[in-house]
C-alpha positions as CSV (number, residue, x, y, z in Angstrom):
1,M,73.1,94.2,60.7
2,P,74.3,95.4,57.3
3,T,76.2,92.7,55.3
4,E,78.9,93.2,52.7
5,P,79.8,90.8,49.9
6,L,82.7,88.4,50.5
7,R,86.1,89.7,49.5
8,R,88.7,88.0,47.3
9,G,90.5,85.5,49.5
10,D,87.6,85.1,52.0
11,P,86.7,81.4,52.6
12,Q,83.4,80.1,51.2
13,T,82.9,77.7,54.1
14,L,84.3,77.4,57.6
15,G,83.8,74.4,59.9
16,G,80.7,73.3,58.1
17,Y,79.1,76.7,57.9
18,R,78.5,78.4,54.5
19,L,79.6,82.0,54.6
20,L,77.2,84.4,52.9
21,G,78.9,87.8,53.5
22,R,80.9,90.0,55.8
23,L,79.4,91.6,58.9
24,G,82.6,93.4,59.9
25,Q,86.3,93.2,60.8
26,G,88.2,93.7,64.0
27,G,91.6,93.3,65.4
28,M,91.3,89.5,65.7
29,G,89.9,88.8,62.3
30,A,86.7,89.0,60.2
31,V,83.1,88.3,61.2
32,Y,81.0,86.6,58.6
33,L,77.3,86.0,58.2
34,G,77.0,82.2,58.0
35,Q,74.4,79.5,57.6
36,S,74.4,76.2,59.3
37,A,73.4,72.9,57.7
38,D,69.9,73.3,59.0
39,G,69.5,76.8,57.5
40,R,70.0,78.8,60.7
41,L,71.8,82.1,60.3
42,V,74.8,82.6,62.5
43,A,77.7,85.0,63.0
44,V,81.1,83.3,62.4
45,K,84.2,85.0,63.7
46,A,87.4,83.7,61.9
47,I,90.7,84.4,63.6
48,R,93.6,86.0,61.7
49,P,96.2,83.5,60.4
50,E,99.1,85.1,62.2
51,L,97.3,84.8,65.5
52,A,96.4,81.2,64.8
53,D,100.0,80.3,64.4
54,E,100.8,81.2,68.1
55,P,100.4,78.2,70.4
56,E,99.9,80.5,73.4
57,F,97.1,82.3,71.6
58,R,95.4,79.0,70.8
59,A,95.5,78.0,74.4
60,R,94.2,81.3,75.5
61,F,91.5,81.2,72.8
62,R,90.4,77.7,73.9
63,S,90.1,78.9,77.5
64,E,88.1,82.0,76.6
65,V,85.7,79.9,74.4
66,N,85.0,77.6,77.3
67,R,84.2,80.5,79.5
68,A,82.0,82.2,76.8
69,R,80.0,79.0,76.4
70,A,79.1,79.2,80.1
71,V,77.5,82.6,79.7
72,P,73.7,82.4,80.1
73,S,71.8,84.0,77.2
74,F,70.5,86.9,79.2
75,C,70.6,89.8,76.7
76,T,73.6,88.3,75.1
77,A,74.3,86.6,71.8
78,P,75.2,83.1,73.0
79,V,78.1,81.1,71.7
80,L,76.8,78.2,69.6
81,D,79.9,76.5,68.3
82,A,83.7,76.9,68.2
83,D,86.8,75.0,67.1
84,P,90.0,76.3,68.6
85,E,91.9,73.5,66.9
86,H,90.8,74.3,63.4
87,V,93.5,75.5,60.9
88,T,91.6,78.8,61.1
89,P,90.2,78.9,64.6
90,Y,86.6,80.2,64.6
91,L,83.8,81.1,67.0
92,V,80.1,80.9,66.1
93,V,77.5,83.0,67.9
94,E,73.8,83.8,67.5
95,Y,73.1,86.2,64.6
96,V,71.2,89.2,65.8
97,D,69.4,90.7,62.9
98,G,68.9,94.2,64.2
99,P,70.6,97.7,64.3
100,S,73.3,98.6,66.8
101,L,72.8,101.2,69.5
102,A,75.2,103.5,67.6
103,E,73.0,103.2,64.5
104,V,69.8,103.9,66.4
105,V,71.1,107.0,68.1
106,A,72.6,108.3,64.9
107,Q,69.4,107.8,63.0
108,R,66.8,108.7,65.6
109,G,68.6,110.8,68.2
110,P,69.1,110.1,72.0
111,L,66.8,107.6,73.6
112,T,64.3,108.6,76.2
113,G,61.8,107.1,78.7
114,G,61.3,103.4,78.4
115,D,63.7,103.0,75.5
116,L,66.6,104.4,77.5
117,H,65.5,102.4,80.6
118,S,65.5,99.2,78.5
119,V,69.0,99.8,77.2
120,A,70.3,100.5,80.7
121,I,68.8,97.3,82.1
122,G,69.5,95.1,79.1
123,V,73.2,95.9,79.0
124,A,73.5,95.5,82.8
125,T,71.7,92.2,82.5
126,A,74.2,91.1,79.9
127,L,77.2,92.1,82.0
128,T,75.7,90.3,85.0
129,A,75.6,87.1,82.9
130,I,79.0,87.6,81.4
131,H,80.8,88.4,84.6
132,G,79.0,85.6,86.4
133,A,80.6,83.1,84.0
134,G,84.1,84.6,84.7
135,V,84.3,86.5,81.4
136,I,85.3,90.2,80.9
137,H,84.1,92.0,77.8
138,R,86.8,94.7,77.5
139,D,85.3,96.4,74.5
140,L,81.7,97.3,75.5
141,K,80.5,100.2,73.2
142,P,77.3,101.1,71.3
143,R,78.3,99.1,68.2
144,N,78.5,96.0,70.4
145,V,74.9,96.5,71.6
146,L,72.4,95.2,69.0
147,F,68.6,95.3,69.1
148,S,66.6,92.0,68.5
149,L,62.9,92.7,68.3
150,G,63.4,95.7,70.6
151,T,65.5,93.8,73.1
152,P,69.2,94.9,73.5
153,K,71.8,92.2,73.2
154,V,75.5,92.5,73.9
155,I,77.8,90.9,71.4
156,D,81.5,90.4,70.9
157,F,82.3,89.1,74.4
158,G,84.2,86.0,75.4
159,I,87.3,86.4,73.4
160,A,87.5,90.2,73.7
161,R,90.3,90.0,76.2
162,T,92.3,87.4,74.2
163,F,93.6,90.0,71.7
164,D,96.1,91.5,74.2
165,A,96.7,88.2,76.1
166,T,100.2,88.0,74.6
167,S,102.6,90.8,74.3
168,N,103.5,89.7,70.8
169,H,100.1,90.8,69.6
170,T,99.8,94.2,71.2
171,R,102.1,97.1,70.4
172,T,103.1,99.3,73.3
173,D,101.1,102.1,71.8
174,Q,98.0,100.0,71.1
175,M,95.2,99.2,73.4
176,V,92.1,97.0,73.0
177,G,89.0,99.0,73.1
178,T,87.7,102.4,72.2
179,V,89.2,105.3,74.2
180,A,85.9,107.0,75.0
181,Y,84.6,103.9,76.7
182,M,87.8,102.9,78.6
183,A,88.1,103.1,82.4
184,P,90.9,105.1,84.0
185,E,92.7,102.0,85.1
186,R,93.1,100.8,81.5
187,F,95.5,103.7,80.8
188,D,97.7,102.6,83.7
189,T,100.5,100.5,82.2
190,D,101.7,99.5,85.7
191,R,98.4,97.9,86.6
192,P,98.8,94.1,86.4
193,G,95.3,93.4,85.0
194,V,91.9,95.0,84.4
195,G,88.9,93.5,86.0
196,P,85.1,93.6,85.2
197,A,84.9,97.0,86.9
198,A,86.2,98.4,83.6
199,D,83.1,96.9,81.9
200,V,80.9,98.6,84.5
201,F,82.6,101.9,83.7
202,A,81.9,101.3,80.0
203,W,78.3,100.7,80.8
204,G,78.1,104.2,82.3
205,V,79.6,105.7,79.1
206,V,77.3,103.6,76.9
207,V,74.1,104.7,78.8
208,T,75.2,108.3,78.7
209,Y,75.7,108.1,75.0
210,A,72.3,106.4,74.6
211,G,70.5,109.1,76.6
212,T,72.4,112.2,75.4
213,G,74.0,111.3,72.0
214,R,77.5,112.0,73.4
215,T,80.0,110.4,75.7
216,P,80.5,111.9,79.2
217,F,84.2,112.7,78.6
218,R,84.0,113.9,75.1
219,A,86.9,115.9,73.8
220,D,88.5,117.0,70.5
221,S,91.0,114.1,70.3
222,P,91.5,110.6,71.8
223,A,94.4,112.0,73.9
224,A,92.2,114.8,75.3
225,T,89.4,112.3,75.9
226,A,91.8,110.1,77.9
227,A,93.0,113.1,79.9
228,R,89.4,113.9,80.8
229,I,88.7,110.3,81.8
230,L,91.7,110.4,84.1
231,T,91.2,113.8,85.7
232,Q,87.7,115.3,85.1
233,P,84.2,114.5,86.4
234,P,81.8,113.2,83.8
235,D,79.3,115.5,82.0
236,L,75.9,113.8,82.7
237,G,73.7,116.7,81.8
238,G,70.6,115.5,80.0
239,L,70.3,112.2,81.8
240,P,67.1,111.8,83.8
241,A,67.2,111.1,87.6
242,P,67.5,108.6,89.2
243,L,69.4,107.0,86.2
244,R,71.9,109.9,86.3
245,D,72.9,109.1,89.9
246,I,73.4,105.4,89.1
247,V,75.5,106.3,86.0
248,A,77.7,108.5,88.2
249,L,78.4,105.6,90.5
250,T,79.7,103.5,87.6
251,L,82.0,106.3,86.4
252,A,84.0,106.5,89.6
253,K,87.7,106.9,89.0
254,D,88.6,104.2,91.5
255,P,87.3,100.8,90.3
256,A,86.7,99.8,94.0
257,D,84.1,102.6,94.2
258,R,81.9,101.2,91.4
259,P,79.1,98.7,91.8
260,T,79.5,95.2,90.4
261,A,77.4,94.3,87.4
262,A,75.0,92.4,89.6
263,E,74.7,95.3,92.1
264,L,74.2,97.7,89.2
265,L,71.3,95.6,87.9
266,E,69.9,95.5,91.5
267,L,70.1,99.3,91.7
268,L,68.3,99.7,88.3
269,L,65.5,97.3,89.2
270,D,65.1,98.5,92.8
271,T,65.5,102.3,92.7
272,G,62.8,105.0,92.0
273,S,61.0,104.5,88.7
274,H,63.4,101.8,87.6
275,S,61.6,98.6,88.2
276,L,60.6,95.3,86.6
277,A,57.0,96.5,86.3
278,E,58.1,99.1,83.7
279,L,59.3,96.3,81.5
280,A,55.8,94.7,81.2
281,G,55.7,95.7,77.5
282,R,59.1,94.0,76.9
283,P,58.5,90.4,78.2
284,E,61.8,89.0,76.8
285,L,63.8,91.7,78.6
286,Q,61.8,91.4,81.7
287,K,62.4,87.6,81.7
288,A,66.1,88.0,81.2
289,A,66.5,90.7,83.9
290,R,64.6,88.5,86.4
291,A,66.8,85.5,85.5
292,A,70.0,87.4,85.8
293,R,68.9,89.0,89.0
294,A,68.2,85.5,90.4
295,T,71.7,84.4,89.5
296,R,73.5,87.4,91.0
297,S,75.0,85.3,93.7
298,G,76.7,83.1,91.1
299,R,80.5,82.7,91.0
300,G,82.5,85.1,88.9
301,P,85.6,87.2,89.0
302,A,86.2,89.8,91.7
303,A,84.6,92.9,90.3
304,G,86.4,95.5,92.3
305,G,83.0,96.7,93.4
306,R,80.9,96.3,96.6
307,A,78.1,94.2,97.9
308,A,74.7,95.8,97.8
309,V,73.1,96.9,101.0
310,R,69.7,98.6,100.7
311,R,69.9,102.1,102.2
312,R,66.9,103.7,103.8
313,D,66.5,107.4,103.1
314,P,65.3,109.4,106.1
315,G,62.9,111.5,104.1
316,G,59.3,110.4,104.1
317,G,57.5,107.2,103.2
318,S,57.5,103.7,104.6
319,A,60.6,102.6,106.3
320,V,61.3,99.8,103.8
321,R,59.8,101.4,100.7
322,R,62.2,104.4,100.7
323,R,65.0,105.2,98.4
324,R,67.5,102.3,97.9
325,M,70.9,103.5,96.7
326,V,73.9,102.3,98.7
327,I,77.0,100.4,97.7
328,A,78.7,99.0,100.8
329,G,81.9,97.0,100.8
330,A,81.6,93.2,100.9
331,A,85.2,93.2,102.1
332,A,84.1,95.1,105.2
333,A,81.3,92.6,106.0
334,A,83.4,91.2,108.8
335,V,83.7,94.7,110.3
336,V,80.0,95.1,110.1
337,L,79.5,92.1,112.4
338,A,81.9,93.3,115.0
339,G,81.8,97.1,114.5
340,A,79.5,99.7,116.0
341,G,76.0,99.9,114.5
342,A,75.4,96.3,113.5
343,W,72.4,94.6,115.0
344,A,71.9,90.9,114.5
345,M,69.8,90.4,117.6
346,T,70.1,87.3,119.7
347,S,67.6,86.2,122.3
348,G,66.9,88.4,125.3
349,P,64.9,91.6,126.0
350,G,66.1,95.1,126.3
351,L,68.6,95.2,123.4
352,D,69.9,98.6,122.2
353,P,70.0,98.9,118.4
354,T,72.9,101.4,118.7
355,V,75.1,98.8,120.2
356,A,76.5,95.8,118.3
357,A,75.2,92.5,119.4
358,P,77.3,89.4,119.2
359,A,76.7,87.6,115.9
360,P,75.2,84.1,116.3
361,T,77.5,81.2,115.3
362,P,76.2,79.5,112.2
363,T,75.8,75.8,112.4
364,T,77.6,73.5,109.9
365,A,74.6,71.2,109.6
366,A,72.8,73.5,107.0
367,P,73.8,76.4,104.8
368,T,73.7,79.8,106.5
369,L,71.4,82.6,105.4
370,G,72.9,85.2,103.1
371,T,74.5,82.9,100.6
372,G,71.6,83.4,98.2
373,P,67.8,83.0,98.0
374,V,66.4,80.8,100.8
375,I,62.8,79.7,101.2
376,I,61.6,78.0,104.4
377,D,58.0,77.0,105.1
378,R,56.5,74.4,107.5
379,L,53.5,74.0,105.1
380,D,51.2,73.7,108.1
381,R,49.2,76.7,107.2
382,A,48.8,79.3,104.4
383,G,52.1,81.3,104.0
384,Q,54.2,81.2,100.9
385,W,52.0,78.5,99.5
386,S,48.3,79.2,99.1
387,P,45.2,76.9,99.2
388,S,43.2,76.5,96.0
389,R,40.4,74.6,94.5
390,D,39.4,74.1,90.8
391,E,38.3,71.5,88.3
392,V,41.7,69.8,88.5
393,G,41.9,69.3,92.2
394,T,42.6,71.0,95.5
395,C,45.5,72.3,97.6
396,A,44.5,72.4,101.3
397,F,46.2,72.7,104.7
398,T,45.0,69.7,106.6
399,G,46.4,68.1,109.7
400,G,49.5,70.3,109.7
401,R,50.4,69.4,106.1
402,L,49.8,70.7,102.6
403,V,47.6,68.1,101.0
404,V,47.4,68.0,97.2
405,S,44.6,66.1,95.5
406,T,43.4,65.5,92.0
407,R,40.7,63.7,90.1
408,D,40.7,61.7,86.9
409,S,44.5,61.2,86.6
410,R,45.3,64.9,86.4
411,Y,48.4,66.9,87.2
412,N,47.9,69.5,89.9
413,V,50.4,72.1,91.2
414,C,49.9,74.3,94.2
415,R,50.5,78.0,94.1
416,G,53.8,78.9,95.7
417,P,56.6,81.5,95.7
418,K,58.1,82.4,92.4
419,D,61.5,83.3,93.8
420,K,64.1,82.0,91.4
421,V,67.0,80.0,92.8
422,A,70.2,79.5,90.8
423,G,73.4,77.6,91.1
424,D,74.2,75.0,93.7
425,Q,71.1,74.4,95.9
426,S,69.3,72.1,98.2
427,I,65.6,71.3,98.0
428,A,64.1,69.3,100.8
429,V,60.5,68.5,101.8
430,T,58.8,65.7,103.7
431,V,56.4,63.7,101.5
432,A,53.7,61.1,102.0
433,L,51.8,59.4,99.2
434,L,48.3,59.2,100.5
435,K,46.7,57.2,97.6
436,S,48.0,54.3,95.5
437,G,49.2,55.5,92.1
438,S,50.1,59.0,93.3
439,C,53.4,60.6,92.6
440,A,54.9,63.6,94.4
441,S,55.8,66.0,91.7
442,I,58.6,68.4,92.7
443,G,59.6,70.9,90.1
444,F,62.7,73.0,90.1
445,R,64.4,75.5,87.8
446,R,60.9,76.2,86.5
447,V,60.8,79.3,84.3
448,A,57.2,78.8,82.9
449,E,54.1,76.8,83.6
450,E,55.4,73.8,81.7
451,T,59.1,74.5,81.4
452,G,61.8,73.3,83.7
453,Y,62.9,70.1,85.5
454,V,60.6,67.9,87.5
455,A,61.2,65.0,89.9
456,S,58.5,62.4,90.3
457,A,58.7,60.4,93.5
458,C,56.3,57.5,93.2
459,G,55.7,54.3,95.1
460,D,58.0,52.2,92.8
461,K,60.5,54.7,91.3
462,V,62.0,58.1,91.2
463,T,62.4,59.9,87.9
464,L,64.0,63.2,86.9
465,S,62.7,64.8,83.7
466,R,63.2,67.9,81.5
467,E,59.8,69.5,80.6
468,G,59.1,72.0,77.8
469,D,56.9,72.5,74.7
470,D,54.4,69.9,75.8
471,T,57.1,67.3,76.1
472,S,58.7,65.4,79.0
473,T,62.1,63.9,78.5
474,P,63.4,61.6,81.3
475,I,67.1,62.2,82.2
476,G,67.3,59.6,85.0
477,T,65.2,56.9,86.6
478,A,65.8,54.6,89.6
479,R,63.7,51.9,91.1
480,S,62.7,52.6,94.7
481,T,59.9,51.4,97.0
482,T,60.7,53.7,99.9
483,L,57.5,55.8,99.5
484,A,55.2,52.9,98.8
485,D,54.2,52.5,102.5
486,G,52.3,55.8,102.5
487,K,54.3,57.1,105.5
488,E,56.2,60.3,105.7
489,H,59.7,60.3,104.1
490,R,62.2,63.1,103.6
491,V,62.9,63.8,99.9
492,Q,65.9,66.0,99.1
493,F,67.6,67.2,95.9
494,V,71.2,68.4,96.2
495,I,72.4,70.2,93.0
496,R,76.1,70.9,92.7
497,D,77.8,71.8,89.5
498,D,74.6,70.9,87.5
499,V,74.5,67.3,89.0
500,A,71.3,66.6,90.8
501,T,71.4,63.9,93.5
502,T,68.1,62.7,94.8
503,M,68.0,61.3,98.3
504,L,65.2,59.5,100.2
505,D,65.6,59.6,104.0
506,D,69.2,60.7,103.5
507,A,70.0,57.7,101.3
508,P,71.1,58.4,97.7
509,A,68.5,57.2,95.2
510,L,69.3,58.8,91.8
511,E,71.9,61.0,90.2
512,A,71.5,62.9,86.9
513,R,73.2,65.7,85.1
514,L,71.2,68.8,84.2
515,T,72.3,69.6,80.7
516,D,70.0,72.4,79.5
517,R,72.0,75.6,79.7
518,Q,68.8,77.6,79.2
519,L,67.6,76.3,82.6
520,V,70.1,77.7,85.0
521,T,67.6,79.2,87.4
522,G,63.9,79.0,88.3
523,W,61.4,78.6,91.0
524,V,60.3,75.4,92.9
525,E,56.9,73.8,92.6
526,L,55.0,71.3,94.7
527,G,52.4,69.2,93.0
528,L,50.9,65.8,92.2
529,D,50.9,63.5,89.2
530,A,48.2,60.7,89.6
531,E,48.5,57.5,87.7
532,G,45.2,56.2,88.9
533,S,41.7,57.7,88.9
534,D,42.3,59.9,92.0
535,G,45.4,60.9,93.8
536,A,46.6,62.6,97.0
537,V,50.0,63.6,98.3
538,A,51.0,65.4,101.5
539,Y,53.9,67.8,101.9
540,R,55.5,69.2,105.1
541,D,58.6,71.3,106.1
542,A,59.9,72.6,102.8
543,E,63.4,74.1,102.8
544,I,65.0,75.5,99.7
545,R,68.5,76.8,100.3
546,T,71.3,78.2,98.1
547,L,74.5,76.2,98.8
548,P,77.7,78.2,99.4
549,D,80.5,77.9,97.0
550,T,83.0,75.4,98.4
551,T,85.6,75.7,95.6
552,S,87.0,79.1,96.6
553,S,87.7,81.0,99.7
554,P,85.6,84.1,100.2
555,S,87.5,87.3,100.5
556,A,85.4,88.2,103.6
557,P,82.7,86.6,105.6
558,T,79.1,87.6,104.9
559,P,76.9,89.2,107.5
560,A,75.5,86.7,110.0
561,F,71.7,86.7,109.7
562,T,69.5,85.1,112.3
563,D,67.7,82.0,111.1
564,V,64.4,82.7,112.8
565,S,63.0,79.3,111.7
566,R,65.1,77.6,114.4
567,G,65.2,77.9,118.2
568,D,64.5,81.0,120.3
569,T,65.5,84.3,118.6
570,D,65.0,88.1,119.1
571,S,65.9,90.1,115.9
572,I,64.9,92.7,113.4
573,V,63.2,91.4,110.3
574,K,61.4,92.7,107.3
575,L,57.8,91.7,107.6
576,L,56.6,90.5,104.1
577,S,53.2,89.1,104.8
578,F,50.7,89.3,107.7
579,R,47.1,88.2,108.1
580,P,44.9,88.8,111.1
581,G,44.0,85.7,113.1
582,G,46.2,83.6,115.4
583,K,46.1,80.5,113.1
584,T,47.6,82.3,110.1
585,A,51.3,82.6,109.4
586,V,53.7,85.5,109.0
587,V,56.4,85.7,106.3
588,V,59.6,87.5,107.1
589,E,63.0,88.2,105.7
590,P,65.9,88.3,108.3
591,V,68.1,91.4,108.0
592,V,71.1,92.9,109.8
593,F,70.2,96.4,111.0
594,M,72.9,99.1,111.1
595,T,72.7,102.6,112.5
596,N,74.9,105.6,111.7
597,P,77.6,106.7,112.5
598,G,78.3,103.0,113.1
599,F,77.6,102.2,109.5
600,C,80.1,104.6,108.1
601,Q,82.7,103.7,110.6
602,A,82.3,100.0,109.8
603,F,82.6,100.5,106.1
604,G,85.3,103.1,106.3
605,I,83.2,105.9,104.7
606,A,84.4,109.4,105.4
607,P,82.1,111.2,107.9
608,G,81.5,114.0,105.5
609,D,80.0,111.7,102.9
610,K,76.3,112.3,102.2
611,R,75.7,108.7,102.8
612,C,76.5,109.1,106.4
613,S,73.6,111.5,106.8
614,Y,71.2,108.5,106.6
615,P,70.4,107.4,110.2
616,W,70.2,103.6,109.5
617,D,70.7,100.9,106.9
618,I,69.9,97.2,106.6
619,A,71.7,94.3,104.9
620,A,69.0,92.0,103.5
621,S,69.4,88.2,103.6
622,D,67.3,87.3,100.5
623,A,65.6,84.7,102.6
624,K,61.8,84.2,103.0
625,I,60.7,82.3,106.0
626,T,57.2,81.4,106.9
627,L,56.5,81.2,110.7
628,P,53.4,80.0,112.6
629,R,52.5,82.5,115.3
630,A,51.3,81.8,118.8
631,G,48.4,84.3,118.6
632,D,47.7,88.0,118.5
633,A,48.2,88.8,122.2
634,G,51.9,89.7,121.6
635,L,51.3,92.1,118.8
636,A,52.5,95.7,119.5
637,L,51.9,99.0,117.6
638,L,53.1,102.5,118.3
639,D,50.4,104.9,119.4
640,P,50.1,107.3,116.5
641,D,49.3,110.2,118.8
642,D,51.9,109.5,121.4
643,P,54.7,107.2,120.1
644,G,56.9,107.8,123.1
645,R,54.3,106.2,125.4
646,C,54.9,102.8,123.7
647,M,58.7,102.9,123.2
648,D,61.2,100.9,125.2
649,G,65.0,100.9,125.1
650,T,65.1,99.0,121.8
651,G,63.1,101.5,119.9
652,A,60.3,98.9,119.4
653,A,56.7,99.2,120.5
654,T,55.5,97.9,123.9
655,C,51.8,98.9,123.6
656,T,49.6,96.1,122.4
657,A,47.3,96.5,119.5
658,S,44.6,94.5,117.7
659,A,45.6,92.3,114.8
660,A,43.4,94.3,112.6
661,D,45.3,97.5,113.6
662,F,48.6,95.8,113.0
663,D,47.4,94.6,109.6
664,D,46.1,98.1,108.7
665,W,49.5,99.6,109.6
666,L,51.3,97.1,107.4
667,G,49.0,97.6,104.5
668,D,50.2,96.1,101.2
669,G,53.8,96.9,101.8
670,E,56.7,95.7,103.8
671,E,58.0,97.0,107.1
672,L,60.8,96.4,109.5
673,V,59.7,94.9,112.8
674,R,61.1,93.4,115.9
675,L,60.4,89.7,116.0
676,Q,60.7,87.3,118.9
677,T,60.4,83.5,118.3
678,R,60.2,80.5,120.6
679,N,61.1,77.2,119.0
680,G,60.5,78.7,115.5
681,V,57.1,80.2,116.4
682,A,56.5,83.9,116.3
683,V,55.4,85.0,119.7
684,R,55.8,88.7,119.4
685,L,55.8,91.3,116.7
686,A,56.5,95.0,117.4
687,Q,56.8,98.1,115.2
688,L,60.2,99.8,115.2
689,H,60.5,103.4,116.0
690,L,63.3,104.3,113.5
691,P,65.2,107.5,113.8
692,D,64.4,110.2,111.2
C-alpha cells in the first residue's frame, strides 16, 4: 500500500506504536502505518477527536472492537490491538503490504481464470468469517480488498458500521459506503437496519468489477447509479459461467433472495469448475476457504438469506455429482418436514418418495444431526479410519477395536477423516490402555500434522496441550488413575464457548480454556504416545458431534435427519464409501429427500420458477456415519437393460446384485441409495431410480 508522509498535527506515536506515515483517511479518521515495539509493521486507525468526545460513540466503538477481535483471520486483516478508552481511540490491524483490487484492475485490466476465481472465493471467505462473528462490513469495495502474496484480504471491517451509529454523526444526505456497491435496501430510509445481506450484494458488485472492469449498475452519476440499483437488472456481460449465475443471485433486489456469505462460499466451492482443487496453487487461500467452510454453522447475525440445499439437475451425470445451485429457505425448514415432497424415511417397507413421511422425533440425549459436521464410527473395522503399518507402529482393527501400537517410545497417529469441526462440539470415544506407560492421544482442532490441541489420557493423569512449531505447551493437567486398570473407559471432551471439559466415564476430570484464536476449527485425531519402550491403546465407538447453540432460539427448526447409527431405520442416504466383502463397512451421509412440485410448494417458490423444473432435491446433514453391514445378500442394483423389472413402489431396486457389481456402479463417486438398518447395522442397500 502506498504511504504518504505524516502531516502537520499528526501524532508521532499512538498507544505505544510509532507512526511512520499515512496510509489513508476516511470518515472516521486517519489510518497510519505504524510500528510496534518489536518492529512489526501494523495499520493504526485513529478516530477523529469530535467522534471521540461522544460517549455513545465510544460505547459503540468498544462493542464493535470486541466483535472485530472475534473475527477469524480467514482472508481478513485481523485486529491486533485497540484502546477505546484512549484520549484518541484507536484500532490496530495487520498491515497488508500489497496493492488493492482497484489498483490491480486499473493497472492490469480485468481479472480472468484462476485470478478472478481466487478473488471471488477469498472475499466470500472473508465475509463468512466476518458475519460469523456478528460483524457487518458495510463498505466492501475494491479498495478494501488487498493482496498479500497473491491472497486477497478484506480490510476496514469491524467498525465500519459505527460511523452512522448515532444520528449526530451522519447528515440526512450522507450515507456510509460507496454508491455503486450499495444494496437497494440501503437507500430505503424507512428500513430500520441493514443486515449482512448488503455485504453479499457488495460482493457481487466487487466480483463483477474484478472480472469486467466496471460495476454492474454503472451510470453517469451517483444518482443515476442508485436508480439503476433500485430498478434495473445488473449488467453481467463478460463474466464467465457459472460465476455469472452465482453473482446474479447475490444481486437480487430483495435481501431475502440472496444467499448468506456461508452459502455463497458453499456455492463457489461446490459448483461447476469452482472447487477447492483449483486453489492448489494458492495454499493459503485454500486453507482459509476450508477453515471458513468448516465454521459455516457458527453463530452470526441473521443474513436475510437462505440455508443451502444441494439441488440435483435432471440433465445427465451421476445423481449426486450433478449441478448444485439452489438456495432454499431455512425459515421454511419446518414446512419441509410436514409439507409434500419431504422424505425422511422411518422404518417399514413400501414407502412412497412422493409422499411426506412423519419425521422421527429427535432424542434429547444427544445432539441431533444437521446442526453441523458429525462423525460416527464404531471403529470395529475399516471405515473412516484406515489400518496402517510403518516404522513408527501400526493401526489395526483387532477384536472389534482400533488398536494403535508403537515401538521405541514413539508417537503414532492413525489415518482418519479430515473433516473440520468448529464451535461447540462433543468428542467421545471408548479407550483402553493396553500397555503400561501408554497414553491415549486424542487431537482436536488439528489444522496440520503437528498443529492443534491434544489431550493425553494416561494411567496417572490427563493433560490438555497446545501443539505447534515443534513445541507442546500444557494448558491444563489433572491427576487421575481411572485408566490405569487397562479396562475400557469412556473419554469425552465437551467444548463450549472455548472451554474444554474432559470427562472420564461421565465424571469431570479436567477443564481448560482454549485461548488460541487461530485454532477455531480442525479435525480430530486418534493416536498413541508411549512413555515406555513399547505402547498400545485400543479405541472403540467414536462420536464427534457439533453441539447446537443453546444461547438463542432458532428462527425455524432444521430438517429432521435420520440417525442411522441407532436402532432400526429405513431412509435415503448418500453413499460415500463402499467396499466389496461382508466384513467391510459402508460410510453414508443421511439426507432429507424432496421431490417436486412438493419442494417448490414447501418453500413457497412460484411454479413458473425454473428451479421447479428440477424433479428432486436433497437437504444434506453434513454427517458421516460408518456402519457395519450384515453381508452382501441384501444388496440390490437396477438392471441396466430393464430398470422397470427391478423397481418397487419406492423407486428403489429389488433385484439383487453381486457386491462387485454394486461397487462398480458406485465407482469413485457418491450416489443416493435406500438404506435399511437393524440395530445400527446396514442390512440392505438399494439403488434409487430417480425421476429424470
